[in-house]
C-alpha positions, 0 to 999 in steps of 0.5 A: 527539571529534565536536563536535555542533550541538545535541540533534538526534535523527532517532529521536525526529522524526514523519516518522521513527518513521512512515517506521520504522513504514511499513517495517517493516509493508512488511517483514512484508508482504514475508517473510508473502506471499512466504512463504506466497502467493509474491507481492510486497508491489506484486502484492498491493497492486494485487490489493487495489487492483482488488479495491477499485475493479473494472475500472480502468487501470495508471494509475488502480491507481496513482493511488489506491494511491500506487504508482510506475508501474515497480513497477505495471508488473512487478506486473502482468506477472506477476500475467497471466502468472500468470493473476491478472489479467485484460487488455482493450485499453480501449475508449476509450483503446485506448492503455490496457489494462483490468484486472481479476481472475481467480478466481485472483486473487479467491481470493488476496486473499482469502487476502490480506486476512485475514492483513492483517486479523490484523495490523491487529486485532493493532496496533488491540489493544494501543491504547487504547480512546480511542487507537483512537477517535483514531487515524483522526482524528489520521491524517487531520490530519496527512494535510491538514497534509501536503497543505497543506506540499505545495502550499506547495512546488509 
């Protein structure tokens, strides 16, 4: 028999549960977007950020979306090749390119958003009215605490 050092069960911890939920959401998105649109999660996120911000650089996409630079770079190359986004040299910083949606990219974004909206509605409808009202504040409080904790380790 394996001796344990207490009754610590990681499955009951908030970080584990939030991470598990996020992983399931990403897996659903990856499967759904791949089947429906032949697009990956990273590429879909790039489209979503571009639709939200308009013309931006890859670095701005990474910062806004809290996304890995390598993943974003690969997604951008694929989206440019497919004609979903266009790029042009940044007149202010000749080392950067400015990215923007093409009409094809905008149409794909709108289709992605519809599916995402359905999923979001299903999530939210599973909560009570009180929980729906409280959730944004709870998430904001948790994010604020995490920001404080991150400052402590800098």
